[in-house]
N, C-alpha and C positions, 0 to 999 in steps of 0.2 A: 504494500500500500504506500509506504513512504517513498519508494523508488518511483512509482507512477507519478506521484505529486511532484517529486524533485525533478523528474524528467520533463514534465509537461509545462511547468512554470518557469519564468525567466530566472537566471542566476544573477546575483549581485557580484560586483567586482571582487575577485579573489575566491569566489565560491566554486565548488565543483558539485556535480550531482551526488557524489559519495559523501561530501561534507554535509550537504543539506539533508540527505537521507539519515546520516548518523545523528544530526542535531534534532531532527523531527522525532526519531526513535528515542533519543535520550530524553527529550521533553516528556513524551508519553510515559516513559519508564518512571521518571521522577515524579510526575504529577499523579499517576494512577496505578502504577505497576502493571499497566495494561489490563486492568480489571474493571474499573468502574467508569461509567459514562455520565455520571451526575455527581456534582459536588456533595459530599456528605453534609447532612443537616438541611438539605433543601428537598422539597417534594418534587416529583417528576413533572407535575402539572403547574409549576410556578416558573416565573421568568427570572428569578434571582439566582445568584450563584454562578458556578461555572459548568460548562457542558463538554462532553466528549472526552476521549482518551487524553486530549491535550489540555483539558480544563480551561477552555477559553470562556471568559466572561462576556456578557452581552455587548459591552462597549468594544471589546476586541473583535467580536464577530461582525459587528456593524462596520467597524473600521476596515476589516479585511474585505467585506462585501463591497464597500465603496471603492476600495483600491482595485479589486479584481475586475469590476465591470468597466473601469476606465481605461484599461490597457488592451489595445487590440491583440497583443500577444497572449492575452489571458482568456481567450474564448473558451478554453476548457474549463477554467474556474467559473466563468460566468454561466456556462452550461450546467456545471455542477450545482451552482446556486439556484438556477432555474428549476432543476430537477428536485432539489430540496423543497423549493416553494410548491411544486406540484404535489409532493408528498404531504406537505402541510395542508394543502387544499383538501386532500383526502378523497377526491372523486377519481375513479379510473379514467384514464385517457381514452380517446376515441379509437375505434378499430377500422376506420376508413376515412376518406376525405371529408365526407359530410359530417360524421360524428366528431372528427378532430376539430373541424371548424366550429361546430356548435359548442364543444367543450371550451375552446379558446375564447369564444365570445362570452360564454356564461361565467367563466372563472378567471380569465386572464385580462381580456380587454374590457369586459363588463358593459353594462348599459351606459356607464359614464364615458366609455371610449368611443371614438369615431369609426373604428373598424367595423367591417361587415363580414358576415359568413361568406358571402360571395367573393369578397376581396381576399379573404384568407385562402379559399379554395383556388382562386385564380393564381395567386402568388405561389402557393405551394406547388401547383401543377407546373407552372413555368420554371421554377427553380429546381424541381426534381427531374426535369427532362434531361436526358443524356445528350451530349453534343452529337449532332447529326440526326437526332430524332425528328421526324416530320410531324407536323400538326395533323390531327385526325379530323379536322374540320371539313 
C-alpha cells in the first residue's frame, strides 16, 4: 500500500520512492502499530480525533485534500478522494450510462448544479470513445 502511494504521488527534492515508503510505514507503525483505524477515546461515529492507520486529524485530512486536488500530477489522489466521497454517499454507483448519469446528478452534481443527465451521458460517451472509432449516428 505505501509503495503504491509513494509511486503515484510526486516526490519532494531529495526524496526517493523507498524513503517515502519507509516514512509512511514508520508513521503507521508509530501511530497505530498497524492495528487501529480510530483514535482511542473517540467513537467511530464522531468527527473528533484522528483517523486511519496514520492517525490523521480532521485538519490534516482537509489540508491534504486541498493540496491533492490542486496539483495536476495528483489525479490519482484526487480520484482516491472522489472514491472516498462516493463511499461516504453510500449509494451504489450506476451499472450503465443512464444509471451512472442519474447517480451523478442525484448525488454529485445535485439539483443545485447546472449539469444535466444528458450532458453527462454525452461527455462520457465522447471521452470513452477509442481513437479511430466512428460515430454510430
